[in-house]
Structures are given as structure tokens and as C-alpha cells.
C-alpha positions, 0 to 999 in steps of 0.5 A: 730701598732694601732694608727699609721695609718692615713687611714680613717675609713668608717662608712657610705656607699659610696655616703652618704653625711653628714653635721654637726654643723653650716652648717647643722643648717644654711641649715635647718634654710634656708629651714624653713625660705623659707616656712615662706617667701612663706606665709607671704604676705598672712597674714591679711585681706589685704594679697595677694593670691597665685596661685597654679598649680598642675601637672594636671593643676588644679588651686587653688587661695587662701590666706588661709595658711593651703590650701597653705601648703597642696597644695605645693609640698614640698620635703625638710624634715625640710620644711616638719617639719614646714608644719606638725607643721602648720597642728597641728595648723589647727587641734587644732583650725582651724585658725592661721596657717600663724601666726604660720609659720611666728612666726616660721620663725622669731624665726629661723631667730633671732636664726641664728643671735645669733648662729653667735655671739656664743650663743649655740642652747641649750641656745636659746631653753631654752630661747625660752621655758621660753619666751613661758611660759611667753607669755601664762601668758601675753595673759591670763592677756590680755584675756576677758571672754565672755558668749557663749550666747553673740551672738554679740561677736560670730558674731564678731569673725566669721567676723574677721576670714573671713575678707580678703577672698573676700566675705565681701559683704555677711558677715552679712548672712555668719556670721549668718550661722557660729554662728547658725552652731557652736551653733547647733553642740555644744555637752557638751561644745565641738564643732567639726566643722570637723566631724559635719559640711558638705559643699555641693557646688552647681554650680547654683544661687548666693552666697546670696542663701547659706543656713544652713540646720539643717540636711543633703543634699545628692547628690542623687535622688529618686530611683524610680519615683513612690516613693513620692517626699517628706515625712513629719515626716520622720522615717529613716532607715540607712541600711548597707546591700544590698536590691538586689538579690545576685549573686551566687559565681563562684563555686555554682550550682543550679539545675533547672529541670523544668520551675516551679522550676525556677519560684519557685527559683526566687519567693523565692529570691523575697520573701526574699526582700519583707520580709525585706521591710515589716519589715522596713515598720512595724516599721514605716520607710518611708525613707531608705538610703542604703549604698549598692545596691537596686534592682528593686524588692526591689525598687518596694516594697519600692514604694508600701509602700510609702517609699523614698529610695536612694542607694549607700550612701557613708560611710561618708554620712551614719555616718553624717546621723546618727549624724543628725537624731539620727538613728542607722546604721543597717545591718539586717532589719528583726531584727531592731526596732523602736528605730533604726530609725532616724527622721526628719521633712521632707525628700524631693527631690528638684531640684537644678539648671536647671537639678540637683536633690538632697535629703534634710533631713530637721528639725533634732531636736537635731541634732549634725550635720548640712549642709551648702549649698553653691551656686556660679557660679564658682568653685573658688568662692565656694571653697573660701567661703567654706574655709572662712566659715570653718575658721569662724566656727572654730573661733566661736567654739573655743570661745564657748569652751574656752569662752575667747577672745583677740583683733585682729589687732596684739594687742596681739603680740605687748603686748607680745613683750613689756612685754617679753622685760621687762621680759628679762631685769630681767634675767642674762646670755645669756638666756636674748638674746633668750627672746629678740629674741623671742619678736622680732619674735612675733612682726613680725606679726603686722609688716607684717600686716602693710606691706601687707595693704600697710602702712609703717611698721616702722611707724605702729610699732612705733605707736603701741609700743607707745600706748601699752607703754601708757597702751592701751593694746587693740590697734592694727593696723587699716587696713583702716588708718594704725594707732593704734586703739582700736580693741575691740571697732572696733569688731576685736576679736580673740579666745585666744586659736588661739594666744596661739596655734600659739605661741606654734606651732611656738616655737615647730617648731623652737626648733625642727629645732634648735636641729638638728646639724647633717644631714646624707643623703643617696645616691639617688638610680637610679641617674648616674653621667654625663660624667666628674662628680664624684660620689659625684656630683650626690649624693643627699639625701631626706635631701638636695633637693630643697624646691619645 
């Protein structure tokens, strides 16, 4: 009779594993906290480096949070969620990834304590969202509006972003490069560093030789030694088709009845290439960059016209050339016009290092793309410089777009935490506990900054709280003394959007994890139990593997 049997009802296939309630939440929080723990020692200008070794033995040494997360071979799905949110931070503002992950870890750690005393995760999520909204308001009140023409502010933002990357000795020149590059690619208020700044790394010279080119640098040589080494007043063709004799398809047949017919056939094909080269020369072209091949016949004709040419230019470089020179990528030379040509003051082949040669496209007026040529003796150094410059350029770009800055050194986090505690005292119900937990999590940032700089974190926190309690909202941690100091006066500034986005990303990650209370894991195919094991002993799901 229905309802009188105690036989279990099977919903999932044999071998599946399920965790619910606090067990599921505890495991998920543990995985997310592990990611934050891995990163927190890298936070700040005195942060430590991580050595990452991949399966092939390649080594990356860095303290850049985005790079570390990208290189880590993470398996746990919740840890992957934290990584994805951190990547969103990187995509939005290019910096603050470590801060976002540290805040997420702090929010989850504090949430776990609340769950253990009986606060429901939904209440915690509601409190976190209310605190996030208030944090935005407090940061906006704290922000200072600046002009994009204020070059000194832009340089300070760049310098703050690259501090701690091990290149401080050349920071004066490198900050100039960052500001010039960001200003050059600004287009109607938008500054797209990812798409419009190219980095070329050269294994020769010293870091002080690093330079900014208002144009493009191609890892190519002249196709023909008879071509000129340089062309002033360059008119550039960007060709997305071939300039070589085409091979016949496998089922094609050509009947040659005499030597004269063979000669005529070859001359016909040769004439087609000559017409294409003549058409480009006719519209004034003296430089050709071809995405596909350029054959010997076409190479000779190009040289005869005094045209510099390079072949098999990558698709990415072709798009970059179009942005820099203002040219259009064309497929049929016979149909192109003078309006399709790009322009530059100078295109030349330069010797770089002892043997390597590269083509420089220089002086692209009105260019919306630039190239940074990084010199350095070691690969690790060049990679670190690239990451530092990229972070600094993102910081400058964000200031140019938003025109708002806040002091660095943990000052915004202390101010937000103090104001949130005051806000929490006006609330009733358990939401108040969540808001206080949010404040404590945000306050982790200056604590970790002090710890990583070798100072007593509690003493530093007390000093900072005292300063902000006295109304000194610009006071953050001076990493040289371990004391509270005016960050604006010291030139330690950050874009407002980096801070708001870090709070947004960290809160999104934490609330995403907290809302999961049921983990259903499928059996991993291909695993067999060892002698003496039950099938449940070897059931492992993508939901429950070790983090790394």
C-alpha cells in the first residue's frame, strides 16, 4: 500500500554524490577562501611574488593578481567562479583584481561565522547588497574630480599602479610613456588599452631604452633587398589577398601544346600580378603590408616601383595597422582608391639588437593605436614590465574616462568601513550583522597592506581608524613608516572606478557562493575502485576535486 513502505526512492544515478545545507556552503566557502588566501600576500607595493610552474616547466614569477589567477590550474567549480568574477574586474578596469578577491574572501569568511550562529544566507545576501549600495555612496562623497588635462595627476595614478612591480628605478620614464599612450588612444572619451596598445618585447638593450611609438612595430623584414630601407611620407596598402601565382586545383587541367604556349601561360599570370602592383603604385602607394603571400614576380615589381613590402602579416597586426594609419584593409588592388591608403611620416626597417630586423611604422598622426617597445635582457623582466605598464595604462585610462580619483593606501576602505558601521547602527534586525560583516571584510585590505609591508597590522589599523575618526578621510597607510599619512599629499592616488568595481566584483562573487546550498556531483567516468574500496570511495565529481 502506498505510503507504508520504507524503500528509498532513487532520483540520481548510482555513483552521484550530493551535499546540501551547511555542508555544501562550508565546502564552497572553503574553496573560495583558498583562492583569496593564495593571493593576499601579493597585495600592495610590498607584496610578495608567486612562482608558477606549468606542466612544461615554464616559469612565471609575478605578484600581479590577474596573471596568477590566469596561470593557476584551478579545478574546483566554486574557485573557478571566483576567478571568473576577478576576470570581470580585469576586463572592466584593468586593475584591482587582488583587492576584489581579498574582499570576496573576507565577505565569505565573515558570512560563515554568521551562518554558524543561525543567520540565514538570504539575510546575509540582503545585508551585503545594502552595504554595497552604501559603500558606493561613501566612495562618491570621498572622490575628487580632476581634469584630464592635469598631467601630474595622471602620472601619479600611473606611478601608484606600477609601484611594487620591481621597476621603480625607471618609473619616471615609464609613467611618461603610460600617460602619452593613454592620451594618444583616447577616442570620444573612451580609452581602450586592450585593443589599441600593442607591446613588442625585444631581447636586447636595457629597460631605459623602452620607447613609445605612435604607430606600429612589426616583427618583419623587407621582402626584397632591392626595396628601399625607408620611405618618408608613407602611403600604405593593407592587402588581404595574395600577390603570388596561384596553384591549380587538383582536378584542373591545362593543355600546353608547345613551348610557346607554356611561355604565354606564364606571361599571362605574370601580367596579372604586374597589373595589381601597377594599380597600387598608381594610387600613390609606397608601402604594402600583405596578410597572405607575395611571390618572387610581385616582389620584383614592387621593388622596381620603390615600394617596401612585408608578407604574411598577422590578422591582429593588420587590424592594428588599420587603426594606427587610418587605412582600409582591401582585397582587390585593381579596385582600390587613394582614400583606402593609410599614412605615416616614416616606414623603415631598423636593426634591433645584434641581428634582428623589424619594420617601424612611425609618425601616424591622429593614430588611435600605439606601440610600446620594451627592451630588456631577460624574459622575466620584459614580462614584468609589460604587466606593470598595462596596469598603469589602465589606471590612467580609467581616470581619463571617469575624471574621478580617491586616495590610495587603504584610505577608501577604512573610510567605507567606518561609515558602514555607523550606518549599521541605524538598522534593526539581522541585516545589521551582515552590514557590520561587510565593513570588517572591506577593512581587510589595509590590514593586509600593513602585514605585507612588514608592519604590525593591528597598530596600523588602530592608527588609521583614529585618523578617520578625526575626519582625516585621505589618510592611508604609509608603507615606508607604517603610520597613517595623507595619501593625496604623497601622490598615492587611484581611480574611483577601480575601488567601486572591486567592491562590486567581490560582493558579486560572495553572494553567488552564498546562494548555493545544494551540490549535486556526477560520477567521474573512467575511475575504478581499488581492491577493498566501495564504489562510493572513488566517486569524484567536478564539483568536489581539490582546488589545484
